[in-house]
Structures are given as C-alpha cells and as structure tokens.
C-alpha positions, 0 to 999 in steps of 0.5 A: 553574783549571789552565792550560797551561804552556810553549809553546802553539804546541807543544801546538797543533802536536801536536794539528794533526799528530794531525788534531784542530784542523781538525774542532774549527774546524768545530764549534759550541764552545758546549757545549765552552766551557761544559764548560771554564767549569765545570771539565771533568775531561777538560780537567784530566786533559789539561792535567796530561798536557801539563804533565808532558811538557815539550818532549818532542814524542814523549812528548806525542804518545804521551800525547795519543794515549791520550786520547779524541776528546772530551778532545782536542777540549776540549784544542784549545778550551782551547789556542785560548782561552789563545792568544787570551787571551795575544794580547789581553793582549799587545795591551793592553800 
C-alpha cells in the first residue's frame, strides 16, 4: 500500500482549510475505511498527488482542489489513520 510521505500535519492543515475535515469527522467511516483497505484507486491517486507536492502549500492546495469530494474524504480518513498509527507507534516506544 502507498503511504503519505512527509508531514501529515501539513496535509491535514490543507484539508482543514478546504473545509474537508469537519464534515468527515461527522461521517460514518465504515465504507471509507473498507475502501481504503481494499486499495482505493481514488486514494492512490490522491496520495501520489500529495507526495509529489512536497512542502509547496500552494501547489498542494491547487492539486487537491482538482479532486472530487469523495477522493478528498478518503484522503482525510487516510491522513487520520496514518496519524493515529504514528502516534500509536510513538506511544509503544
């Protein structure tokens, strides 16, 4: 599976500024997480875009704005999932 590279907070902040995060927090994540687990093409595309932008905030925002709502929601769930995994690993060490 492809993973987000770099600063997850940077991606989270971009999604937050775009108004993606709050609606996702209020969603039922079951279908989205199932889609992530089976290898969502939407997520793979979104991750490739994010990873190609590096730390260029303007480029990241421009590229994310080209994605449809569903792709952004799946990306937000993946950011949250990876962020939780990161913190879990930190807590275990």
